C-alpha positions in Angstrom: 11.7 -20.0 7.0 13.9 -16.9 7.6 13.6 -14.1 4.8 16.5 -11.4 4.5 16.2 -8.2 2.6 18.7 -5.4 2.4 20.3 -5.9 5.8 17.0 -6.8 7.5 15.6 -10.5 8.6 11.9 -11.7 9.5 10.5 -15.0 10.0 7.6 -16.4 8.1 5.1 -19.4 8.0 4.2 -19.9 4.3 4.4 -19.7 0.6 8.4 -20.8 0.6 8.3 -20.1 -3.2 7.0 -16.4 -3.1 9.4 -15.7 -0.2 12.3 -17.0 -2.3 11.7 -14.6 -4.6 12.0 -11.8 -1.8 15.1 -12.9 -0.5 16.7 -13.2 -3.7 15.4 -9.6 -4.9 13.1 -10.7 -7.6 10.1 -9.5 -6.2 9.5 -5.5 -6.3 13.4 -4.5 -5.4 12.5 -1.1 -5.9 10.1 -0.9 -3.4 12.4 -2.0 -0.6 14.8 0.5 -2.1 12.7 3.1 -1.8 11.5 1.9 2.0 15.2 2.4 3.0 15.3 5.9 1.6 12.3 7.0 3.3 11.5 5.5 6.6 13.0 6.7 9.7 12.7 5.9 13.8 11.2 9.5 14.1 8.1 9.0 11.9 5.3 6.1 11.8 4.1 5.0 8.2 0.7 3.7 7.2 0.9 0.4 5.0 -2.6 0.4 2.8 -2.6 -3.0 1.1 -0.4 -4.9 3.5 -1.6 -8.4 2.0 1.0 -11.0 3.9 3.3 -8.6 5.2 6.4 -8.5 3.2 6.5 -4.5 3.0 5.4 -4.4 6.4 7.8 -6.5 8.3 10.9 -5.0 6.6 9.1 -1.6 6.9 8.5 -2.0 10.8 12.0 -2.3 11.1 13.0 0.9 9.6 10.2 3.1 11.4 9.0 4.1 14.6 5.8 2.4 14.0 3.8 0.5 11.4 -0.1 0.8 11.0 -0.4 -2.2 8.5 -3.9 -2.2 6.8 -5.4 -5.5 4.8 -9.3 -6.0 4.3 -9.0 -9.6 2.7 -9.5 -11.8 5.5 -7.8 -14.8 4.1 -4.6 -12.6 3.4 -5.1 -10.8 7.0 -5.1 -14.4 8.5 -1.7 -14.9 7.3 -0.2 -11.6 8.1 -1.5 -11.8 11.3 0.5 -15.2 11.7 3.7 -13.5 10.5 3.6 -10.4 12.4 3.1 -12.9 15.7 5.7 -15.1 14.6 8.0 -12.0 14.7 7.1 -10.5 18.1 6.9 -7.1 16.4 5.8 -4.7 19.0 5.7 -1.7 17.0 3.2 -3.1 14.4 -0.9 -2.5 15.0 -2.8 -4.8 12.0 -6.4 -3.5 10.8 -8.9 -5.6 9.1 -10.6 -2.8 7.6 -10.6 -1.2 3.7 -9.5 2.2 3.2 -11.9 3.5 0.7 -14.3 7.1 0.3 -17.0 5.8 2.5 -17.3 4.4 6.1 -19.4 1.4 6.2 -19.2 -1.8 4.3 -18.1 -2.7 0.7 -17.7 -5.7 -1.4 -14.6 -6.8 -2.7 -13.5 -9.9 -4.9 -10.6 -11.8 -6.4 -10.3 -12.2 -10.2 -8.5 -15.4 -9.8 -9.1 -19.0 -7.9 -9.4 -17.7 -4.3 -9.3 -15.1 -2.0 -5.6 -14.0 -0.3 -4.0 -13.9 -3.7 -2.9 -10.5 -3.4 -5.4 -9.2 -6.4 -8.5 -8.8 -4.2 -10.3 -5.5 -4.9 -13.7 -3.4 -5.2 -13.0 -4.0 -9.0 -14.0 -7.2 -9.4 -17.2 -9.5 -8.8 -17.7 -13.2 -8.7 -17.5 -16.3 -6.8 -14.7 -15.4 -4.6 -16.6 -12.4 -2.9 -16.6 -11.0 0.5 -18.3 -7.9 2.4 -15.8 -6.0 4.1 -15.7 -3.0 6.9 -14.2 0.2 5.1 -13.4 3.8 6.4 -11.9 6.7 4.8 -8.5 7.3 5.5 -9.2 10.5 7.3 -11.1 8.2 9.5 -8.6 6.0 10.0 -6.1 8.5 11.0 -8.7 10.1 13.4 -9.6 6.5 14.9 -5.7 5.6 15.9 -4.5 9.0 16.9 -1.9 9.0 13.9 -0.1 12.3 14.4 3.5 11.1 13.2 3.2 9.8 9.8 5.1 11.0 7.0 5.1 7.7 4.5 2.1 6.1 3.0 2.4 3.0 1.0 -0.9 2.6 -1.0 -1.0 -0.8 -3.3 -4.9 -1.4 -3.4 -5.3 -3.1 -6.8 -7.0 0.1 -8.2 -8.9 1.4 -4.9 -6.7 4.5 -5.3 -9.1 6.1 -7.4 -11.4 6.2 -4.1 -8.7 6.6 -1.6 -6.8 9.7 -3.1 -9.6 11.7 -3.9 -11.4 11.2 -0.6 -8.0 11.7 1.3 -7.1 15.1 -0.6 -7.7 17.4 2.4 -5.5 15.0 4.7 -2.7 14.8 2.2 -2.7 18.5 1.6 -2.0 18.8 5.3 0.2 16.1 6.0 2.1 16.3 2.8 3.3 12.5 3.7 5.4 10.9 0.9 3.4 8.5 -0.8 4.7 4.9 -2.3 1.9 4.5 -4.8 1.2 1.3 -7.0 -0.6 2.1 -10.1 -3.2 -0.4 -11.6 -4.0 1.4 -14.8 -4.6 -2.0 -16.7 -7.5 -2.9 -14.3 -9.4 -0.1 -16.1 -11.1 0.2 -19.6 -10.8 3.7 -19.7 -7.2 4.4 -18.5 -7.5 7.9 -19.2 -10.1 8.7 -16.8 -8.5 6.6 -14.3 -5.3 8.6 -14.6 -7.4 12.0 -14.8 -8.8 11.2 -11.3 -5.2 10.5 -9.9 -3.8 13.7 -11.3 -7.0 15.8 -10.3 -6.7 14.3 -6.7 -3.0 15.1 -6.4 -2.0 18.1 -8.4 -1.5 21.4 -6.2 -0.3 19.1 -3.3 2.6 17.3 -5.0 4.9 18.8 -7.6 5.6 15.7 -9.5 6.5 12.1 -8.8 9.3 9.5 -9.2 9.3 6.8 -11.2 10.2 4.0 -9.0 11.6 1.9 -11.6 13.8 4.3 -13.4 14.2 7.0 -10.9 12.9 9.8 -13.5 11.6 12.6 -11.9 8.3 13.6 -13.6 5.2 16.1 -13.5 2.0 15.0 -12.0 0.3 15.4 -15.5 2.7 13.1 -17.2 1.1 10.0 -14.8 -0.9 9.4 -18.3 2.6 8.0 -19.5 3.0 5.3 -17.4 1.9 1.6 -18.3 1.6 -1.6 -16.7 1.6 -2.0 -13.1 4.1 0.6 -11.8 4.9 2.3 -8.7 5.7 5.8 -8.3 6.8 8.1 -5.6 5.1 11.1 -4.5 7.9 13.1 -2.3 6.2 14.8 0.7 8.0 16.1 3.9 11.1 14.7 5.0 
């Protein structure tokens, strides 16, 4: 089927119900709005937590190049098929997890199976898998990325591993970050937000609430609730 989002089109294989939501503007319309605002043809971007590709297939049409990262093997298979179906030449896909270590980690879904967009290092259970992992710095190094000015990080809680271990890289590059928050996955929400605030303070002056457009201080992250998205504006 064909999917149309904010003037861009791409083809997909399966899950018609979800893709109809994307086309109809019911799935994260604010995400596509901020992609349109910040991506450009002079810079590459890194999509961490690419899942089956909604942001990748939209974002690659706005950017110079997209590095799409998805460790869940089921989701990765669908992502790979969707990218091939569209013959995108400016996308590379990577079946790896970004974390705070180089090696292997276990991840699982809290639901019925892998591939459902909720796979995370936070969960243990029947539907678990060992995946290759590396730091963001290592990923940039291996792929010789020098022109990235935008990161999308939607990792079902792994942001508390990624951001602290990437602080030096973030301070050097100052990319704009589109960050999915997952406070509801943590019993100690104050501790979760404390890690994020400590990782970002001194690099970013504030953040934008992606739903309301409000500009807030970094320490006001603690006021966010639910599965919110925020924008940390970097160099343009």
